[in-house]
C-alpha positions in Angstrom: 34.1 -26.5 38.8 34.0 -26.5 35.0 30.7 -28.4 35.1 29.3 -25.8 37.5 30.4 -22.9 35.3 28.8 -24.5 32.2 25.5 -25.1 34.1 25.5 -21.5 35.2 26.2 -20.2 31.7 23.4 -22.4 30.2 21.0 -21.0 32.9 21.8 -17.4 32.0 21.5 -18.1 28.3 18.2 -19.9 28.8 16.8 -17.0 30.9 17.9 -14.6 28.2 16.2 -16.6 25.5 13.0 -16.8 27.5 13.0 -13.0 28.1 13.6 -12.4 24.3 10.5 -14.6 23.6 8.3 -12.9 26.1 5.3 -11.4 24.4 3.9 -8.1 25.7 0.1 -8.3 26.1 -2.0 -5.7 27.9 -5.6 -4.4 28.0 -6.3 -0.8 28.8 -9.5 1.2 29.0 -10.1 3.8 26.3 -13.6 4.7 27.5 -15.8 3.1 30.2 -16.9 0.3 27.8 -14.3 0.4 25.0 -11.0 -1.5 25.6 -7.7 -1.5 23.7 -5.7 -4.7 23.5 -2.1 -4.6 22.6 -0.2 -7.7 21.5 3.4 -6.8 20.9 3.2 -4.1 18.2 -0.4 -4.9 17.1 -3.6 -3.4 18.5 -7.3 -4.2 18.4 -10.3 -3.1 20.4 -13.3 -4.7 22.0 -16.5 -3.2 23.3 -18.8 -4.4 26.1 -22.3 -3.3 25.1 -24.6 -4.8 27.8 -26.0 -7.3 25.3 -22.7 -8.9 24.2 -19.1 -8.1 23.4 -18.0 -6.8 20.0 -14.4 -7.8 19.1 -12.2 -6.8 16.3 -9.1 -8.2 14.5 -7.8 -11.4 16.2 -4.2 -10.6 15.3 -3.1 -14.2 15.6 -4.3 -17.4 17.3 -2.3 -17.0 20.5 -3.4 -13.4 20.9 -7.0 -14.2 20.3 -7.1 -17.2 22.7 -5.4 -15.0 25.4 -7.9 -12.1 24.8 -10.9 -14.4 24.9 -9.9 -15.6 28.3 -9.2 -12.1 29.6 -12.6 -10.8 28.3 -14.2 -13.6 30.3 -12.6 -12.2 33.4 -14.0 -8.7 32.7 -17.6 -9.7 31.7 -19.9 -12.7 31.5 -21.4 -11.3 28.2 -20.7 -13.5 25.2 -18.8 -12.4 22.1 -21.6 -11.7 19.7 -19.8 -9.8 16.9 -16.4 -10.1 15.2 -15.4 -7.2 12.9 -12.4 -7.5 10.5 -10.7 -4.3 9.6 -9.1 -6.0 6.6 -7.7 -9.4 5.7 -3.9 -8.9 6.0 -2.5 -11.9 8.0 -0.7 -9.9 10.7 -4.0 -8.6 11.9 -6.6 -11.1 10.8 -5.1 -14.5 11.6 -6.5 -16.8 14.3 -10.1 -15.8 14.4 -11.3 -19.3 15.2 -9.9 -18.9 18.7 -12.7 -16.4 19.5 -15.0 -19.4 19.4 -18.3 -19.6 17.6 -19.1 -16.0 17.0 -22.7 -15.6 15.5 -22.0 -12.4 13.7 -18.9 -12.0 11.6 -18.6 -8.9 9.4 -16.1 -8.2 6.6 -16.0 -5.9 3.6 -17.3 -7.4 0.4 -13.8 -7.4 -1.1 -12.5 -9.7 1.7 -11.6 -13.3 0.6 -14.2 -16.1 1.0 -12.7 -16.8 4.4 -10.0 -15.2 6.5 -8.0 -18.0 8.1 -11.0 -20.3 8.1 -13.4 -17.7 9.4 -16.3 -17.0 7.1 -18.4 -13.8 7.1 -22.0 -13.9 8.1 -22.5 -10.5 6.6 -20.6 -8.3 4.1 -21.1 -4.7 3.1 -20.1 -2.4 0.3 -19.7 1.3 1.4 -21.2 1.7 4.8 -22.9 -0.3 7.5 -24.4 0.6 10.9 -25.7 -1.8 13.6 -26.4 -1.6 17.3 -25.8 -4.0 20.1 -27.0 -3.1 23.6 -26.1 0.5 24.4 -23.6 0.9 21.5 -23.9 1.8 17.8 -21.1 0.7 15.4 -20.5 2.6 12.1 -18.4 0.8 9.5 -17.0 2.7 6.5 -15.1 1.3 3.5 -12.0 3.3 3.0 -11.5 2.4 -0.7 -8.3 0.9 -2.3 -4.9 1.9 -1.0 -3.4 -0.1 1.8 -5.3 -3.2 0.9 -8.6 -3.4 -1.0 -10.9 -4.4 1.8 -10.0 -1.9 4.5 -12.7 -0.5 6.8 -12.8 1.9 9.7 -15.1 1.5 12.7 -16.5 4.2 14.9 -18.1 3.3 18.2 -20.9 5.6 19.5 -21.6 7.2 21.8 -18.0 6.7 22.8 -16.7 8.6 19.8 -13.9 6.1 19.3 -12.5 5.2 15.9 -10.6 2.0 15.2 -8.4 2.4 12.1 -5.7 -0.1 11.2 -2.5 0.5 9.2 -3.9 3.4 7.1 -2.9 6.0 9.6 -1.5 6.0 13.2 -1.1 8.7 15.8 2.3 10.5 15.3 3.9 7.6 13.4 5.5 7.6 10.0 3.7 5.5 7.4 4.6 1.9 6.8 8.1 1.5 5.2 7.9 2.2 1.5 4.2 1.9 1.1 4.5 -1.7 -0.2 2.1 -2.9 -2.8 0.1 0.3 -2.7 -0.8 3.3 -4.9 0.2 6.1 -2.6 -2.4 8.5 -3.9 -5.0 5.9 -3.1 -3.5 5.6 0.4 -3.7 9.4 0.8 -7.4 9.2 -0.2 -8.0 6.5 2.5 -6.5 8.8 5.1 -8.8 11.6 3.9 -11.8 9.4 4.2 -10.9 8.7 7.8 -10.6 12.4 8.4 -14.1 12.9 7.2 -15.5 10.6 9.9 -16.9 12.1 13.1 -15.0 10.9 16.1 -12.8 12.2 19.0 -10.4 9.3 19.9 -8.2 7.4 17.5 -7.2 3.9 18.2 -4.8 2.6 15.6 -3.8 -0.9 14.7 -0.3 0.2 15.8 1.0 2.9 18.2 -0.6 4.8 21.1 -4.1 6.1 21.4 -4.5 9.4 19.7 -7.0 12.1 18.7 -8.9 13.0 15.5 -6.4 15.8 14.8 -3.6 13.2 14.4 -5.3 12.1 11.2 -5.1 15.6 9.8 -1.5 15.8 10.7 -0.9 12.5 8.8 -2.5 14.0 5.7 -0.2 17.1 5.9 2.8 14.8 6.3 1.9 12.8 3.2 1.2 15.8 1.1 4.5 17.5 2.2 6.4 14.3 1.5 4.8 14.0 -1.9 5.6 17.6 -2.8 9.2 17.4 -1.7 9.9 14.1 -3.5 8.2 15.4 -6.7 10.2 18.6 -6.7 13.4 16.6 -6.2 12.6 14.2 -9.0 11.8 17.0 -11.4 15.2 18.6 -10.5 16.9 15.4 -11.6 17.9 14.0 -8.2 18.4 10.3 -7.8 16.5 8.3 -5.2 19.6 8.0 -3.1 20.0 11.8 -3.1 16.4 12.2 -2.2 16.7 9.8 0.7 19.8 11.8 1.9 18.3 15.3 1.4 14.6 15.0 2.4 14.7 15.1 6.2 11.1 15.9 7.1 12.6 17.5 10.2 9.4 18.6 11.9 8.3 15.0 12.2 11.6 13.9 13.8 9.8 13.0 17.1 7.3 10.7 15.4 7.6 7.0 15.9 9.6 5.1 13.2 11.3 8.3 12.0 14.8 6.9 12.1 13.8 3.6 10.5 11.2 4.5 8.0 11.9 8.1 6.8 14.2 7.0 4.0 11.8 4.2 3.1 8.9 6.7 2.9 10.9 8.8 0.5 11.9 5.8 -1.6 8.3 4.5 -1.8 7.0 7.9 -2.7 9.6 8.3 -5.4 8.8 4.9 -6.9 5.1 5.8 -6.9 5.5 9.2 -8.6 7.9 7.7 -11.2 5.5 4.8 -12.0 2.3 6.9 -11.9 3.4 9.4 -14.6 3.4 12.3 -12.2 6.7 13.5 -13.7 5.2 14.1 -17.1 
């Protein structure tokens, strides 16, 4: 009986461990030809053009291998282009799993290779190319969150793919690590200048162009409140306690990142000389 109980307990624990390790992967249609791929909390897009498939960030090796197989179930068109939004490892790893892609495009600031994948073409400010029935517009967003970040707009679908810089109704990443927050705000403003209707972010749900404008308002309100508090002599802990940003309470990551957003903004304003 004791042996039977131990076996049952091990089976339950084993099942729980397997469930905890299960990875959420799904493909959904954004428009007729543009697809969104979600791997846990990371997102990319791919586009079927009639003359080949254009894919974006591989995310990681397992995700890219899975996606390559699934694309093969949707179309017999080969993957002809790989576009890297930027070189951060949580979005850009595993690109070799896409196979031998003839056209690999990165910004000129990207490293010599991204996880062993080398660019066939780089650009500085803007780049436009067409494949089949689709035109792809790439725009460098400047320094901020990374130094090689680009946005991509797919036409005529009017879909923008923007990673990390801004998401639909989601607070900004933690305490803006390793970034000049004013540069980050400038990146969001560059996205807002682009012409598109649908926003697919590297995280979070599909949104709309107006979500970018709401992100700018959030950042500017956060900056103003933190600056006012610092000039009034408040400590960072007091600012984290007092600055609630209440009208954004329903945004994703509000509970986990609000205080970190305040902390990161306070650090930036103190280090940038904004208090003088």
